C-alpha positions as CSV (number, residue, x, y, z in Angstrom):
1,M,105.1,94.8,79.9
2,I,107.4,92.7,82.0
3,R,107.1,92.7,85.7
4,R,110.1,91.5,87.7
5,S,109.0,92.3,91.2
6,Y,105.9,92.7,93.4
7,V,104.9,95.3,95.9
8,P,103.5,93.1,98.7
9,V,100.3,94.2,100.4
10,K,99.6,92.8,103.9
11,R,96.0,92.1,104.8
12,E,95.0,91.4,108.4
13,N,92.1,89.2,109.0
14,M,91.2,89.0,105.3
15,R,87.5,88.4,104.8
16,G,87.1,87.8,108.5
17,G,89.9,85.2,108.5
18,D,92.8,84.7,110.9
19,G,96.3,86.2,110.7
20,T,98.0,88.1,107.9
21,V,97.8,87.3,104.2
22,T,100.5,88.7,101.9
23,I,99.2,89.6,98.5
24,N,101.7,90.0,95.6
25,N,99.6,91.6,92.8
26,W,100.8,90.8,89.3
27,V,99.3,94.0,87.9
28,D,98.1,97.2,89.4
29,E,94.8,99.0,89.0
30,N,96.0,100.9,85.9
31,E,97.2,97.8,84.2
32,K,94.2,95.5,84.6
33,C,92.0,94.5,81.8
34,P,88.3,95.3,82.2
35,N,87.1,91.9,83.4
36,L,90.1,91.2,85.7
37,R,89.5,92.1,89.4
38,L,92.5,90.3,90.8
39,A,95.6,88.4,89.6
40,A,98.0,87.7,92.4
41,N,100.2,85.4,94.4
42,L,99.0,84.9,98.0
43,V,101.0,83.7,101.0
44,L,99.3,82.5,104.1
45,P,101.6,81.7,107.0
46,K,100.9,78.7,109.3
47,G,97.4,79.1,110.8
48,A,96.3,82.1,108.6
49,S,93.1,82.0,106.7
50,I,90.8,83.8,104.3
51,G,87.3,83.8,105.8
52,V,84.3,82.4,104.1
53,H,82.9,84.8,101.5
54,G,80.8,84.7,98.4
55,H,81.3,85.8,94.8
56,A,78.6,87.6,92.9
57,H,79.0,88.2,89.1
58,E,82.6,86.9,89.2
59,T,84.6,83.7,89.5
60,E,87.7,83.1,91.6
61,I,90.3,80.5,90.8
62,F,93.0,79.4,93.3
63,H,96.0,77.3,92.2
64,V,97.9,75.8,95.2
65,L,101.6,76.0,94.7
66,S,102.8,74.8,98.1
67,G,101.5,73.9,101.5
68,E,98.4,72.2,102.9
69,A,95.0,73.8,103.3
70,E,91.5,73.2,104.3
71,Y,89.3,74.6,101.6
72,L,85.6,75.3,102.3
73,D,83.7,74.8,99.1
74,N,80.1,76.0,99.8
75,G,80.4,74.8,103.4
76,K,82.1,71.4,102.5
77,P,85.6,71.1,103.9
78,E,88.3,69.5,101.7
79,T,92.0,69.1,102.4
80,V,94.1,70.2,99.4
81,G,97.8,70.6,98.5
82,P,100.1,71.5,95.7
83,G,98.6,71.2,92.2
84,A,95.0,71.6,93.4
85,V,92.9,74.0,91.3
86,L,89.9,75.5,93.3
87,V,87.1,77.3,91.5
88,C,84.5,79.4,93.2
89,A,81.9,80.3,90.6
90,D,79.3,83.1,90.5
91,G,76.9,82.7,93.4
92,E,79.1,80.3,95.4
93,E,81.1,80.8,98.5
94,H,84.5,79.6,99.8
95,G,87.2,80.1,102.4
96,I,90.7,78.7,102.9
97,K,93.0,78.0,105.9
98,N,96.6,77.0,106.1
99,I,96.7,73.8,108.1
100,G,100.3,72.9,107.3
101,N,103.5,73.6,109.1
102,G,104.9,76.1,106.5
103,D,103.5,78.8,104.3
104,L,100.5,78.1,102.0
105,V,101.3,79.7,98.7
106,L,98.7,80.0,95.9
107,N,97.9,82.0,92.8
108,A,94.5,83.7,92.7
109,V,92.6,85.1,89.8
110,I,89.2,86.8,90.0
111,I,87.4,87.3,86.7
112,K,84.3,89.5,86.6
113,A,81.3,88.2,84.6
């Protein structure tokens, strides 16, 4: 399969966060492998966030492509930028907020345990 375009999904106040997050899913529900819950590119405009939430029986990985963010790793804030790889393992919680002047762009993958 070769995918050349996305069908963007807009999520308001994602996980209790602020603003609108655009989700560009790499695969749809019919194409996913059994242990893959999400594989997508996310765009958070200035000031937008994904609220703090936990992961049970799965791991989420963010790879920051551009922008600047405050990442909450189990309640501990950390400023991150391009190239950062952020892992939220089974039983942990995280959230992310765009604190830069432009879009925060990241790739996200959620793998079920």
